[in-house]
C-alpha positions in Angstrom: -190.1 -135.0 -39.3 -186.4 -134.9 -39.7 -183.7 -135.4 -37.1 -181.1 -133.7 -39.3 -179.7 -133.0 -42.8 -176.5 -133.9 -44.5 -175.5 -130.7 -46.4 -173.0 -130.6 -49.2 -170.7 -132.7 -47.1 -167.2 -133.5 -48.5 -164.4 -135.4 -46.9 -160.8 -135.9 -48.3 -157.6 -137.6 -47.1 -154.8 -135.6 -48.6 -155.7 -135.3 -52.3 -158.0 -138.3 -52.3 -161.6 -137.4 -52.2 -163.7 -139.9 -50.3 -167.1 -138.1 -50.3 -167.9 -135.2 -52.7 -170.7 -132.7 -51.8 -173.2 -135.3 -50.7 -176.6 -134.2 -49.3 -179.5 -136.2 -47.8 -182.2 -135.8 -45.2 -182.3 -137.9 -42.0 -185.9 -138.9 -41.3 -186.7 -139.2 -37.6 -187.4 -142.7 -36.5 -186.4 -144.3 -39.8 -184.0 -147.0 -40.6 -181.5 -146.1 -43.3 -179.2 -148.7 -44.8 -175.9 -147.4 -46.3 -174.6 -149.5 -49.1 -171.7 -149.4 -51.6 -168.5 -151.1 -52.5 -165.6 -151.7 -50.0 -163.7 -148.4 -49.6 -166.6 -146.3 -51.0 -166.8 -144.3 -47.7 -169.7 -145.9 -45.8 -167.9 -146.2 -42.5 -166.4 -142.8 -43.0 -169.9 -141.3 -43.3 -170.8 -142.9 -40.0 -167.7 -141.5 -38.3 -168.6 -138.0 -39.7 -172.2 -138.3 -38.4 -170.8 -139.4 -35.0 -168.5 -136.4 -34.9 -165.3 -138.4 -34.8 -164.2 -136.9 -38.1 -164.4 -133.3 -39.3 -165.8 -132.7 -42.9 -163.5 -131.1 -45.4 -166.5 -129.0 -46.5 -170.2 -128.8 -45.7 -171.5 -130.7 -42.7 -174.5 -132.2 -40.8 -177.2 -129.8 -39.6 -179.1 -131.3 -36.7 -182.7 -130.1 -36.1 -182.8 -128.5 -32.7 -180.2 -129.5 -30.2 -177.6 -132.1 -31.2 -179.1 -135.6 -30.6 -177.6 -138.3 -28.4 -175.7 -140.6 -30.7 -174.4 -144.1 -30.2 -171.9 -145.5 -32.6 -171.4 -149.3 -32.8 -168.2 -150.1 -34.8 -167.1 -153.3 -36.5 -164.0 -153.6 -34.3 -163.2 -152.0 -31.0 -160.5 -153.0 -28.5 -161.7 -151.0 -25.6 -165.1 -151.5 -24.0 -165.8 -147.8 -23.4 -168.0 -146.4 -20.7 -170.7 -149.2 -20.5 -172.6 -150.6 -17.5 -172.9 -154.3 -18.6 -175.2 -155.1 -15.6 -178.0 -152.9 -16.8 -181.2 -155.0 -17.0 -181.9 -154.5 -20.7 -178.2 -154.9 -21.7 -177.9 -158.1 -19.7 -181.1 -159.4 -21.2 -179.7 -159.0 -24.7 -176.5 -160.7 -23.7 -178.6 -163.6 -22.4 -180.6 -163.8 -25.6 -177.4 -163.9 -27.6 -175.7 -166.5 -25.5 -173.0 -164.3 -24.0 -172.0 -165.8 -20.6 -173.4 -163.8 -17.8 -170.0 -163.6 -16.0 -168.0 -162.8 -19.1 -166.0 -159.6 -18.9 -165.2 -157.6 -22.0 -161.5 -158.4 -21.5 -162.1 -162.2 -21.2 -164.8 -162.4 -23.9 -164.1 -163.7 -27.4 -164.3 -161.5 -30.5 -167.9 -162.6 -31.3 -168.9 -162.2 -27.6 -167.4 -158.7 -27.4 -169.3 -157.7 -30.6 -172.6 -159.0 -29.0 -171.9 -157.2 -25.8 -171.3 -153.9 -27.5 -174.3 -154.4 -29.8 -176.5 -155.1 -26.7 -175.3 -151.8 -25.2 -176.0 -149.9 -28.4 -179.5 -151.2 -28.7 -180.4 -150.3 -25.1 -178.6 -146.9 -25.1 -181.8 -144.8 -25.4 -179.9 -142.6 -27.9 -181.8 -140.6 -30.5 -179.5 -141.7 -33.4 -177.9 -145.2 -33.4 -175.1 -145.9 -36.0 -174.4 -149.6 -36.6 -171.4 -150.7 -38.7 -171.9 -154.4 -39.8 -174.0 -155.4 -36.8 -174.9 -158.8 -38.2 -171.4 -160.3 -38.1 -171.2 -163.3 -35.7 -175.0 -163.5 -35.3 -176.9 -166.7 -35.8 -180.4 -166.8 -37.2 -182.1 -166.4 -33.9 -179.9 -163.6 -32.8 -180.4 -161.9 -36.2 -184.2 -162.2 -35.7 -183.8 -160.5 -32.3 -181.8 -157.6 -33.9 -184.4 -157.1 -36.6 -187.1 -157.0 -33.9 -185.2 -154.5 -31.9 -184.7 -152.2 -34.8 -188.2 -152.4 -36.1 -189.7 -151.8 -32.7 -187.1 -149.1 -31.7 -187.9 -145.4 -31.7 -184.4 -144.2 -32.6 -183.2 -143.2 -36.0 -180.9 -146.0 -37.2 -178.2 -145.7 -39.9 -176.7 -149.1 -40.7 -173.8 -150.2 -42.9 -174.4 -153.8 -43.8 -173.6 -156.4 -46.6 -176.5 -158.6 -45.5 -179.2 -157.9 -48.1 -181.9 -160.1 -46.4 -181.3 -158.1 -43.2 -181.7 -154.8 -45.1 -184.9 -156.1 -46.7 -186.3 -156.7 -43.3 -185.4 -153.4 -41.6 -184.7 -150.5 -44.0 -187.0 -147.7 -44.8 -184.4 -146.0 -47.1 -181.2 -147.0 -48.8 -178.4 -144.5 -49.2 -176.0 -145.7 -51.9 -172.5 -144.3 -52.0 -170.9 -144.7 -55.4 -168.2 -142.7 -57.1 -168.0 -140.3 -54.1 -171.7 -139.4 -54.5 -174.7 -140.3 -52.4 -178.1 -141.3 -53.9 -181.2 -141.8 -51.9 -183.7 -144.6 -52.6 -186.9 -145.1 -50.7 -187.7 -148.6 -49.5 -185.7 -151.7 -48.6 -182.9 -153.4 -50.5 -185.1 -155.2 -53.1 -186.9 -151.9 -53.8 -183.6 -150.1 -54.2 -182.3 -152.7 -56.7 -185.6 -152.4 -58.7 -185.5 -148.6 -58.7 -181.8 -148.5 -59.7 -182.4 -150.9 -62.6 -185.4 -148.9 -63.7 -183.3 -145.7 -63.6 -180.6 -147.3 -65.6 -183.1 -148.4 -68.2 -184.6 -144.8 -68.3 -181.1 -143.3 -68.6 -180.2 -145.7 -71.4 -183.4 -144.8 -73.3 -182.9 -141.1 -72.9 -179.2 -141.5 -73.9 -180.2 -143.2 -77.1 -182.8 -140.5 -77.8 -180.3 -137.8 -77.3 -177.7 -139.5 -79.5 -180.3 -139.8 -82.3 -181.0 -136.1 -82.0 -177.3 -135.3 -82.0 -176.9 -137.5 -85.1 -179.8 -135.7 -86.8 -178.5 -132.2 -86.1 -175.0 -133.2 -87.1 -176.5 -134.5 -90.4 -178.3 -131.2 -90.9 -175.1 -129.3 -90.2 -173.2 -131.5 -92.6 -175.8 -130.9 -95.3 -175.7 -127.1 -94.7 -171.9 -127.3 -94.9 -172.1 -128.9 -98.3 -174.5 -126.2 -99.5 -172.2 -123.5 -98.0 -169.1 -124.9 -99.8 -171.0 -124.9 -103.1 -172.2 -121.3 -102.6 -168.6 -120.2 -101.7 -167.3 -121.9 -104.9 -170.0 -120.2 -107.1 -169.3 -116.8 -105.5 -165.6 -116.9 -106.7 -166.4 -117.7 -110.4 -166.2 -115.0 -113.1 -169.4 -113.4 -114.2 -172.8 -114.6 -113.1 -174.5 -113.9 -109.8 -171.5 -113.6 -107.5 -173.5 -111.5 -105.0 -176.4 -114.0 -104.9 -174.0 -116.9 -104.1 -172.1 -114.7 -101.6 -175.4 -114.0 -99.7 -176.4 -117.6 -99.9 -173.1 -118.8 -98.4 -173.4 -116.3 -95.6 -176.9 -117.4 -94.8 -175.9 -121.0 -94.7 -172.9 -120.2 -92.4 -175.2 -118.4 -90.0 -177.6 -121.4 -90.0 -174.6 -123.7 -89.3 -173.4 -121.6 -86.4 -176.9 -121.3 -85.0 -177.6 -125.0 -85.0 -174.1 -125.7 -83.5 -174.6 -123.2 -80.8 -178.1 -124.5 -79.8 -176.8 -128.1 -79.8 -173.8 -127.2 -77.6 -176.0 -125.2 -75.2 -178.5 -128.1 -74.9 -175.7 -130.6 -74.2 -174.0 -128.3 -71.7 -177.3 -127.9 -69.8 -178.5 -131.5 -70.1 -176.0 -133.9 -71.4 -177.0 -137.5 -70.8 -174.1 -139.9 -70.2 -174.3 -143.5 -71.3 -175.0 -145.8 -68.3 -171.9 -147.8 -67.4 -172.1 -151.3 -69.0 -172.9 -154.0 -66.5 -169.9 -156.3 -66.1 -170.5 -159.7 -67.4 -168.6 -162.9 -66.7 -169.8 -166.1 -68.2 -169.0 -169.8 -67.6 -168.2 -172.1 -70.5 -168.4 -175.6 -69.1 -166.5 -178.0 -71.2 -168.4 -181.1 -70.0 -171.9 -179.7 -70.8 -173.5 -182.9 -69.5 -177.2 -183.4 -70.0 -179.5 -182.8 -67.1 -180.9 -185.9 -65.5 -177.6 -187.8 -65.2 -176.4 -188.5 -61.7 -173.3 -186.6 -60.6 -173.3 -187.6 -56.9 -174.9 -190.3 -54.8 -174.6 -191.1 -51.1 -175.7 -194.5 -49.6 -176.0 -194.9 -45.8 -173.2 -192.5 -45.2 -172.1 -191.5 -41.7 -169.4 -189.3 -40.2 -168.1 -188.8 -36.7 -165.3 -186.8 -35.1 -163.7 -188.2 -31.9 -166.8 -190.1 -31.0 -169.2 -187.2 -31.8 -171.7 -188.1 -34.5 -172.2 -185.5 -37.2 -174.7 -187.5 -39.3 -175.5 -191.1 -40.1 -177.4 -193.3 -42.5 -177.5 -190.5 -45.1 -178.7 -191.4 -48.6 -179.5 -189.0 -51.5 -178.8 -188.4 -55.2 -177.8 -185.2 -56.9 -178.7 -184.9 -60.6 -176.7 -182.8 -63.2 -177.8 -179.2 -63.3 -179.3 -179.1 -59.8 -178.6 -176.1 -57.6 -178.5 -177.3 -54.0 -178.1 -175.2 -50.8 -176.6 -176.8 -47.7 -178.6 -175.5 -44.8 -177.9 -176.1 -41.1 -176.2 -174.7 -38.0 -172.5 -174.2 -37.7 -170.8 -177.5 -36.9 -173.6 -179.6 -38.4 -171.2 -181.1 -41.1 -171.7 -178.9 -44.2 -168.0 -178.2 -44.8 -167.2 -181.8 -43.8 -169.5 -183.1 -46.5 -167.6 -181.0 -49.1 -164.3 -182.4 -47.9 -165.7 -185.9 -48.1 -166.7 -185.3 -51.8 -163.1 -184.1 -52.5 -161.6 -187.2 -50.9 -160.2 -185.2 -48.0 -162.2 -187.0 -45.2 -162.8 -190.6 -44.3 -166.4 -191.7 -43.7 -168.7 -194.8 -43.4 -171.0 -195.9 -46.2 -170.7 -195.3 -50.0 -170.2 -192.0 -51.8 -170.3 -192.2 -55.6 -169.2 -189.5 -58.1 -169.5 -189.7 -61.9 -166.2 -190.5 -63.4 -164.6 -187.8 -65.6 -166.7 -185.1 -63.9 -164.5 -182.1 -63.0 -165.1 -180.6 -59.6 -164.2 -177.2 -58.4 -164.1 -176.7 -54.6 -163.8 -173.4 -52.9 -163.3 -173.5 -49.1 -164.2 -170.7 -46.7 -160.5 -169.7 -46.3 -159.5 -170.0 -50.0 -156.0 -171.2 -48.8 -155.1 -173.3 -51.8 -153.7 -170.5 -54.0 -149.9 -170.1 -54.4 -149.2 -167.0 -52.4 -145.9 -166.0 -54.2 -147.4 -166.2 -57.8 -148.6 -163.0 -59.4 -152.1 -162.7 -60.9 -150.6 -162.3 -64.4 -148.5 -165.5 -64.1 -151.3 -167.5 -62.5 -153.6 -166.8 -65.5 -150.9 -166.9 -68.1 -152.1 -168.0 -71.6 -150.4 -169.3 -74.7 -152.0 -166.9 -77.2 -152.4 -163.2 -77.2 -156.2 -163.6 -77.9 -156.7 -165.9 -75.0 -154.7 -163.6 -72.7 -156.9 -160.6 -73.8 -160.1 -162.5 -73.0 -158.7 -163.4 -69.5 -157.9 -159.8 -68.9 -161.4 -158.7 -69.8 -163.0 -161.4 -67.6 -160.7 -160.4 -64.7 -161.6 -156.7 -65.2 -165.2 -157.6 -65.1 -164.6 -159.4 -61.8 -163.2 -156.1 -60.4 -159.5 -156.4 -61.0 -157.5 -153.6 -62.6 -153.9 -153.0 -63.8 -152.6 -152.5 -60.3 -153.5 -156.2 -59.5 -151.7 -157.8 -62.4 -148.3 -158.0 -60.8 -149.5 -158.5 -57.2 -148.7 -161.9 -55.6 -151.8 -163.8 -54.8 -150.8 -163.7 -51.1 -151.3 -159.9 -51.1 -154.9 -160.1 -52.4 -157.8 -159.7 -50.0 -160.0 -162.6 -49.1 -162.7 -161.2 -51.3 -160.3 -160.9 -54.2 -159.1 -164.5 -53.7 -162.7 -165.7 -54.0 -162.8 -164.0 -57.4 -159.5 -165.6 -58.4 -161.0 -169.1 -57.6 -164.1 -168.2 -59.6 -162.0 -167.3 -62.6 -160.0 -170.5 -62.2 -163.2 -172.5 -62.4 -164.3 -170.6 -65.5 -161.1 -171.3 -67.3 -161.1 -175.0 -66.4 -164.6 -175.5 -67.6 -165.7 -177.0 -64.3 -168.7 -179.3 -64.3 -169.6 -179.3 -60.5 -169.0 -176.4 -58.1 -168.8 -176.9 -54.3 -168.8 -173.5 -52.7 -168.3 -173.0 -48.9 -169.5 -169.6 -47.8 -168.7 -167.9 -51.2 -170.1 -164.5 -50.3 -167.8 -164.2 -47.2 -165.5 -161.1 -47.6 -167.4 -159.8 -50.6 -169.0 -156.4 -50.6 -172.5 -155.8 -52.0 -171.5 -155.1 -55.6 -169.2 -158.2 -55.6 -172.0 -160.4 -54.2 -174.4 -159.2 -57.0 -171.6 -159.9 -59.5 -171.1 -163.4 -58.1 -174.8 -164.1 -58.5 -174.9 -162.9 -62.1 -171.8 -165.0 -62.9 -173.2 -168.1 -61.3 -176.5 -167.6 -63.1 -174.6 -168.4 -66.3 -173.2 -171.6 -64.8 -174.9 -174.6 -66.6 -173.4 -177.2 -64.4 -174.2 -178.6 -60.9 -173.9 -176.3 -57.9 -173.8 -177.2 -54.2 -173.1 -174.4 -51.8 -173.3 -173.5 -48.1 -174.0 -169.9 -47.3 -175.3 -167.7 -44.4 -176.3 -165.1 -47.0 -180.0 -165.6 -47.0 -180.5 -163.4 -50.1 -177.9 -165.3 -52.1 -179.4 -168.7 -51.0 -183.0 -167.7 -52.0 -181.8 -166.5 -55.4 -179.5 -169.4 -56.3 -180.9 -172.6 -54.9 -183.8 -174.7 -56.2 -183.3 -177.5 -53.7 -181.8 -177.9 -50.2 -179.9 -180.3 -48.1 -181.1 -180.0 -44.4 -178.4 -180.8 -41.8 -180.3 -181.3 -38.6 -180.5 -183.8 -35.7 -177.5 -185.9 -36.9 -179.1 -186.4 -40.2 -179.1 -184.9 -43.8 -182.2 -184.7 -45.8 -182.5 -183.6 -49.4 -185.7 -181.7 -50.3 -186.9 -180.3 -53.7 -187.8 -177.0 -52.0 -186.4 -173.5 -51.8 -185.3 -172.3 -48.4 -188.4 -170.1 -48.1 -190.7 -173.0 -49.0 -189.0 -175.3 -46.4 -189.3 -172.7 -43.6 -193.0 -172.2 -44.4 -193.6 -176.0 -44.3 -191.2 -177.3 -41.6 -193.7 -176.6 -38.9 -196.4 -178.7 -40.6 -197.2 -182.2 -39.3 -194.6 -184.9 -40.1 -197.1 -186.6 -42.5 -196.9 -183.6 -44.9 -193.1 -183.8 -44.9 -193.2 -187.5 -45.5 -195.7 -187.0 -48.3 -193.3 -184.5 -50.0 -190.4 -187.0 -49.8 -192.6 -189.8 -51.1 -193.6 -187.7 -54.1 -189.9 -186.8 -54.8 -188.9 -190.5 -54.7 -191.7 -191.5 -56.9 -190.7 -188.8 -59.4 -187.1 -190.0 -59.4 -188.3 -193.6 -59.8 -190.4 -192.8 -62.9 -187.4 -191.0 -64.4 -185.1 -194.0 -63.8 -187.8 -196.4 -65.3 -187.9 -194.2 -68.4 -184.1 -194.4 -68.8 -184.1 -198.2 -68.2 -186.5 -198.7 -71.1 -184.0 -197.0 -73.5 -180.9 -198.8 -72.4 -179.8 -202.3 -73.5 -179.7 -204.9 -70.7 -176.2 -206.1 -69.8 -174.5 -202.8 -70.2 -172.7 -200.9 -67.5 -175.2 -198.0 -67.7 -178.2 -200.5 -67.3 -176.6 -202.0 -64.2 -176.1 -198.6 -62.6 -179.7 -197.6 -63.4 -181.0 -200.9 -62.1 -179.1 -200.4 -58.8 -180.6 -196.9 -58.5 -184.1 -198.3 -59.2 -183.8 -200.9 -56.5 -182.5 -198.3 -54.0 -185.4 -195.9 -54.8 -187.9 -198.8 -54.4 -186.5 -199.5 -51.0 -186.8 -195.9 -49.9 -190.4 -195.8 -51.2 -191.3 -198.9 -49.2 -189.9 -197.3 -46.1 -191.9 -194.1 -46.7 -195.1 -196.0 -47.2 
């Protein structure tokens, strides 16, 4: 059953085409995720479906009478015609910690968003359009949103950059790219798999077609040589002029026939080469061997104005580890990063390997010189180096129009990419990334993951992007109950095990400490006593022994 169809819909602003003859079915009761780069036309499509914009051509054909439509927008100053005291709406507000007496005018931006989202989900509309509904939602509120959508009877069309959310809700993914719309069945992971498979098939067919073109062109070239010879022979005195004339004519006909068939085939079914995937790779100058400590905390504590964030925190980070900082807002994740950078005081000991270069990217990315252009910021001494920088920046999504823009005029997402490029150029050994996917659209988030996958150094990051965290981290730092605990688990593994009895968690930690202890023993056996390295290893050995005794 369908609720409607998008039929050859186009939309332009002046001479700029936003959507070009897109078509898709709208399955009744389904959840459709609309994805694409910033500016691709996702929100525009929602506005067209809502009837707020008029298509330049084509349109939306609703099945039967026009359905009741609710449109939740990212930003909205006015509250609209909403009864905030409706039982179901009030219930959602309560679940999402919106004060019962808060009015729309007095509410914060996040509270307003939750109020409008509550009203949208309880509207009883046939079609519900949601533009970035996961903004400002914590994990519990997000779970409630997922439940509401999965149990709802409406048809949902959702624009979101939250890939984990799309994985949990979407029946279809509509991708808007280069003004066109492509339909994929399944959730986000299924869409990425299908798209990659289609790319591989297109690449294979392109290569096959190019081989055929090469073969036909070779045949035409051979016939051309024979034709030229026949034409030459037909002009010589005496001999069989007529024979050569007829032979030349026959070859010319064959050439025209092959050329015509090839051109007709290409006009009907020309296969374009898939666009090359953009690649940005790290080249870390340090290239330190894995197993060396890069960071160690001993009985570290931090408090603000008498409020304790955490205390008695001790853990070690080895070179090459990829650690996700996991915890609620305000639990101390960003504070720990600033402590590592020497920007915060604290109690206890925090040790960093000397000579290790650290790249720190804060959430706001405020440490870039705003009046310096992109071209000047990445200036290079040689033409060759400058060319490489330009290629890398292009692969990160920058183009010619960006070169002379001051960094202060770049978007937050573009500033994140500038910092990433800076780390690449500097050959950074350790990256500290605080919410690196903030302000990035889906293609940019995927590019960030591909880029970081080439990073051979040590990575510590805090992110609310569940999809990013699951793909990038092989260990976690849990910020909870005024404590920080390091676990050799992925986020998914920890969530599956955190409800187990405490004995199981203690056993995991004991095994980890025993493993580290054995590694240190092995290194001690290869180092000469009396050296600085031996003293550091011996100190670590004693500390691990102490931890093991406590766990036992």
